[in-house]
C-alpha positions as CSV (number, residue, x, y, z in Angstrom):
1,X,-6.7,-4.8,-14.1
2,X,-4.0,-7.0,-12.7
3,X,0.0,-7.0,-13.5
4,X,1.1,-9.2,-11.0
5,X,4.4,-11.0,-12.5
6,X,5.9,-7.9,-14.5
7,X,9.4,-7.7,-13.2
8,X,10.9,-4.0,-12.5
9,X,7.5,-2.6,-13.6
10,X,8.7,0.8,-12.3
11,X,11.2,1.1,-14.9
12,X,8.8,-0.1,-17.5
13,X,7.1,3.1,-18.3
14,X,4.1,2.7,-15.4
15,X,3.1,6.3,-16.3
16,X,0.9,4.8,-18.9
17,X,-1.2,3.8,-16.2
18,X,-2.5,7.0,-15.6
19,X,-4.1,7.0,-18.8
20,X,-6.9,4.7,-17.8
21,X,-8.7,7.1,-15.9
22,X,-11.9,4.7,-15.8
23,X,-10.0,2.0,-14.1
24,X,-11.8,0.4,-11.0
25,X,-9.6,-2.0,-9.9
26,X,-5.8,-2.2,-9.9
27,X,-3.4,-4.7,-9.0
28,X,0.6,-4.4,-9.4
29,X,2.6,-7.3,-7.9
30,X,6.5,-5.9,-8.4
31,X,6.0,-2.7,-6.6
32,X,9.9,-2.6,-5.2
33,X,11.0,-0.3,-8.0
34,X,8.7,2.5,-7.9
35,X,9.6,5.9,-7.5
36,X,7.7,8.6,-6.5
37,X,6.5,9.0,-10.1
38,X,3.7,6.6,-9.3
39,X,2.3,7.9,-6.3
40,X,2.6,11.6,-7.7
41,X,1.8,11.4,-11.4
42,X,-0.2,8.0,-11.8
43,X,-2.0,7.3,-8.9
44,X,-3.9,10.8,-8.6
45,X,-5.4,10.5,-12.1
46,X,-7.0,7.3,-11.4
47,X,-10.1,9.1,-9.8
48,X,-12.3,6.2,-10.4
49,X,-10.1,3.8,-9.0
50,X,-12.1,1.6,-6.3
51,X,-9.8,-1.1,-5.4
52,X,-5.9,-1.0,-5.1
53,X,-3.6,-3.9,-4.3
54,X,0.3,-3.2,-4.3
55,X,2.4,-6.0,-3.7
56,X,6.2,-6.5,-2.8
57,X,7.0,-2.9,-2.0
58,X,10.3,-3.6,-0.1
59,X,13.1,-1.7,-1.7
60,X,14.4,1.8,-0.3
61,X,13.2,3.2,-3.4
62,X,9.5,2.1,-2.9
63,X,7.6,5.1,-1.8
64,X,5.1,3.7,0.7
65,X,4.3,7.0,2.3
66,X,3.8,8.8,-0.9
67,X,1.3,6.0,-2.2
68,X,-0.8,6.9,0.8
69,X,-0.8,10.7,0.2
70,X,-2.3,9.9,-3.4
71,X,-5.0,7.6,-1.6
72,X,-6.1,10.4,0.4
73,X,-6.8,12.0,-3.0
74,X,-9.0,9.1,-4.3
75,X,-12.3,9.4,-2.9
76,X,-13.8,6.7,-4.7
77,X,-11.2,4.4,-3.3
78,X,-12.5,2.1,-0.5
79,X,-10.3,-0.9,-0.5
80,X,-6.4,-0.5,-0.2
81,X,-4.3,-3.8,0.0
82,X,-0.3,-3.6,1.0
83,X,1.1,-7.0,0.6
84,X,4.9,-7.6,1.8
85,X,5.3,-4.0,2.1
86,X,7.9,-2.2,4.2
87,X,6.0,-0.3,6.8
88,X,8.1,2.5,8.2
89,X,7.9,5.4,10.6
90,X,5.1,7.9,9.3
91,X,2.8,5.5,8.0
92,X,0.3,5.8,11.0
93,X,0.0,9.6,10.2
94,X,-0.4,9.2,6.6
95,X,-2.9,6.5,7.1
96,X,-5.0,8.5,9.4
97,X,-5.9,10.8,6.6
98,X,-7.2,7.8,4.3
99,X,-10.6,8.2,5.7
100,X,-12.0,7.0,2.2
101,X,-11.0,3.5,3.0
102,X,-13.8,1.0,4.1
103,X,-11.4,-2.4,3.5
104,X,-7.8,-2.7,4.5
105,X,-5.3,-5.4,3.9
106,X,-1.9,-5.3,5.3
107,X,0.8,-7.9,4.9
108,X,4.0,-6.0,6.2
109,X,7.4,-7.5,5.6
110,X,8.9,-8.6,8.8
111,X,12.9,-8.3,7.7
112,X,14.0,-6.4,10.7
113,X,12.2,-4.3,13.8
114,X,8.9,-6.5,13.9
115,X,7.9,-4.9,17.0
116,X,8.3,-1.6,15.6
117,X,6.4,-2.7,12.7
118,X,3.5,-4.1,14.6
119,X,3.4,-1.1,16.7
120,X,2.9,1.1,13.8
121,X,0.4,-1.0,11.9
122,X,-1.6,-1.1,15.2
123,X,-1.3,2.5,15.7
124,X,-2.2,3.2,11.9
125,X,-5.4,1.1,12.3
126,X,-6.5,2.8,15.7
127,X,-6.4,6.1,13.7
128,X,-9.1,5.1,11.1
129,X,-10.8,2.5,13.1
130,X,-14.2,4.8,13.0
131,X,-14.0,4.7,9.1
132,X,-12.8,1.1,8.2
133,X,-15.5,-1.8,8.2
134,X,-12.9,-4.5,7.4
135,X,-9.3,-5.0,8.3
136,X,-7.1,-7.9,7.8
137,X,-3.6,-8.2,9.2
138,X,-1.4,-10.7,7.8
139,X,1.2,-12.6,9.8
140,X,4.1,-14.2,7.7
141,X,6.3,-16.9,8.8
142,X,9.0,-14.2,9.1
143,X,7.4,-12.8,11.8
144,X,6.6,-16.3,13.6
145,X,10.4,-17.0,13.4
146,X,11.2,-13.6,15.1
147,X,8.5,-14.2,17.9
148,X,9.8,-17.8,18.5
149,X,13.4,-16.4,19.6
């Protein structure tokens, strides 16, 4: 299932996704307004999920760390993609527990603290290096602009 162009998805009753228990792949494009309900109520019920792609988790309300807590519970989940997500302190500790992941794609936002973001991503991937088979780290124009300064 792919819902990549629905704005304000978190306020539109995202809880209904928890009823799709046989879902194998889920792509959600506008995750910036997700509160902890998505991570604590919806994701844990999707036990058959094998691939999860989440985009635009850039707002302060987006619960990236709680999402990783849910990923740990999804034993069938082998592929996680976080696109345009804020990577904050604690991300590396949470990702370390996601030993079920075989493929990981991360494209962080680089609005501020790009060096810190890079450090956290690198540390996080080192924590799961023994279980990952494929790792893709996207670099954005924002990072290139900051490093050019």
